[in-house]
N, C-alpha and C positions, 0 to 999 in steps of 0.2 A: 173652423165651422164644422159642425157635426154632419155626418152623412145621413142617408135615409133610414139607416138602422139605428141611429142614435149613438154610434160609436165614434168618438173623437179620434182622428188620425194619430195624435200624439200618444194616446192611451194604447193604441195598437202597437206602436213602435216600442214603447216601454215594456209591454207584455212579451214581445218577441225577444227583446234583449235579455229579460229575466229568464225566459225559457232556455235561451242559448247559454247563459251563464250557469244555470242549474245543470244542463247537460254536460258542460265542460267540467264542472266540479265533480260530477259523478264519474266521468271518464278518468279524471285525474286520480280519484280515490281508487278506482279499479287498477290503474297502472301502478300506484304505490303498493297496493296489496300484492300484485304479481311480483313486483321487485323485491318486497320483503320476503315472500315465500321462496323466491329463487336464492336470495342471500342466505336464508336459514338452511336451505338444502346444500348450498356450497360450503357452509361452515361445518356441516356434519355429513359429508359424503360417505364416511365409513358406516354410519348407521344404516343407510339404505343398501349399500353394497353387501355388507356382511350379514345382515339379519333379515333380509327379505325372503329367506328360504327356510325359516323355522328356527332361527337363532343358532346358538353354539352348544355343542356337546363335548364332553371330555372323554377321551378314549379310555377304555378299560385296560388297555395294554400299557405297560410301563417299561422304560429303558433306563439303565443305570449309567450315570456319568460320574467318573472318578474325581473326587475332590482332593484326596491324598491322605497321607499319614504313614504310620509304620506298618511292618509286616506281621505283627503279633496279633493275638486275640482270635476269637472264634466268631462266626456269624451270629449277630444278635437279631431278635425279631424286628421287623420293619415298622417304621412309623409312617402310616399312609392316610391320606384324606379319603373321605367317603365318596360315594358315587356322584359324578357331576360336580365335584368340589375341587378347588384349587387352593394352594398355600398362599397366605397373605402375610406370614410372619413365622418366627420360630423362637424357641426357648432352649437354653442350655444350662444344665446344672453342673457346676465346676467345683473342684477342690484344687489340688495341684495341677490336675489335667481336666480335660472334658470328660464327664462321666456319662450323662444321658442327654439326649436331644429329642425334641418333639415339635410339632407344627401347629399353627392356627390355620384353620381351613374355612373357606366360605363357599357356599353353593353358587353356581353360575346362574343368574337370573335369565329369563327369556329375552331381555333386551341386551344381553351380553355384558352386563356389569356384575361384579361380585356382590353377593347379598350382604345384608347387615348382620345376620346371625352368624356367630363364629363358634366353631367346634374344634376342640383339641384332639390330636391323634394320641395313640399310645406312645410310649417312649421307646427309643432305641438306644442301646449302649449297656452300661452296667450300673447298678445302683450305687450311690455314694455321692460324695461332694457336699457342698454346703450352699453357696450362693447360687441363685437362679438369675441368669442374665437374659433379657428380652430383646428381640430384634423385630421391629414391625415395619412393613411397607407403608408408605404414605397412603392416605385414604383413597380408595378407588384403584390402587395399583396392586399387582400380584407378583409373586416370586417367580423368577425365571432362571435363577442360578445363585452361586456363591463365589465370593472372592475372599482371599485371606492368606494365611501362612500355615504350612505344615512341615513336620520333620519326622521324628520318630513317633509323633502323635499329632493331634490337631491342636494348633496353637491359637489361631484367630479365624473368625468367620464373619463375613459381612454379606447380607443379602443384596441381590440385584433385582430391582423391581421395575415393572413397566405396565402400561395400560393393557388390559386383557384384549380389547378390540384390536389394538395395533399388533399384538402378538398373533392373534387369529388371522389377520390379513397378511402376515409375513412381511411386514414393512422392513425395508433395508435400514432405515434410521429410526430406531425406537427411542421414545422418550424414556430415559433411565434415571432412577433415583436410588440411593442406597438405604439400607436399614442402619440401625445402630450397630456398632462393632461388638462382637462377643470375643473376649480375650482371656486366656488363662494366665495365671501369675507367671512371671518370668518367661514370657513367650519369646521365642526366637524363630527358628525355622526359615523356610524359603517361600517366595510367593507361590500361591496355588490358586486354582480356579476351576469351577465346574459350571458350565453354562448349557442350558437346554438348547437343542437345535431350533432353527426357525419354526415357528408355529407350535412349539411345545412349551409347557409350563411345569413348575415343580408341583408334584403331588405326593412326595414322600422322601424319607431318608432311609438309607441302609447303612449298617455299620458292622465292623468287627471290633470286639471288645474282650478284654481280660479283666485286669484290675481297674482299667479305665478304658475310654474309647481310643482304640489304636488307629482306626481308619474309617473314613466317611465317604459315602457315595450319595449323590443326589438322584432321586427317582423322578423322571420326566414323563408326562403324558401329552399326547397331541390334542390340540383343539380342532374340532371338526364342525363344519357348518351342517345344521340339520337339514333334512329333506323337506 
């Protein structure tokens, strides 16, 4: 029976139930959105920790880390990346020995990732050789050292690559992937390596050279968080 206002009791109950269901659906949607946001932040904590104070800058200061080789030759001009740029790969021109080496460099973007534009450095070493061998970090990774073999000269070099953000945060266990190996003909030598300290990346090469590249050093620069 309808009441004095003409509203049937069943209609009132249905309306209340619909309102409650709508409110519940809205609350569920809000909770889902909060959970999704929290999950996204949990999956990318380094983005918030490392880059909420102005991103990353590359120090102008460089330190040398000895990769190895012989005692001959004279200092050759360095191969160095530009300002706020880091190495993402390298090239070597070889004949019987390593002759010259140079790097591919990418600018560090405000979000802490290496940029898409690649610029080559000048060459270090001595002119000569024939084949050019390339060694590239996987996409998104940067160079933080070399491994290989050396003796009276440089016999083999393989790049060590890791994510730039992980290096900047000085993580103990970095994701690491190698470049292609650059090897001279009839290589022998003994195991060698030059790795930048925690928080540093490769930004250049230094060498001693005569008729060929006798000795190689890796130049490392520190990654610093901006103010």
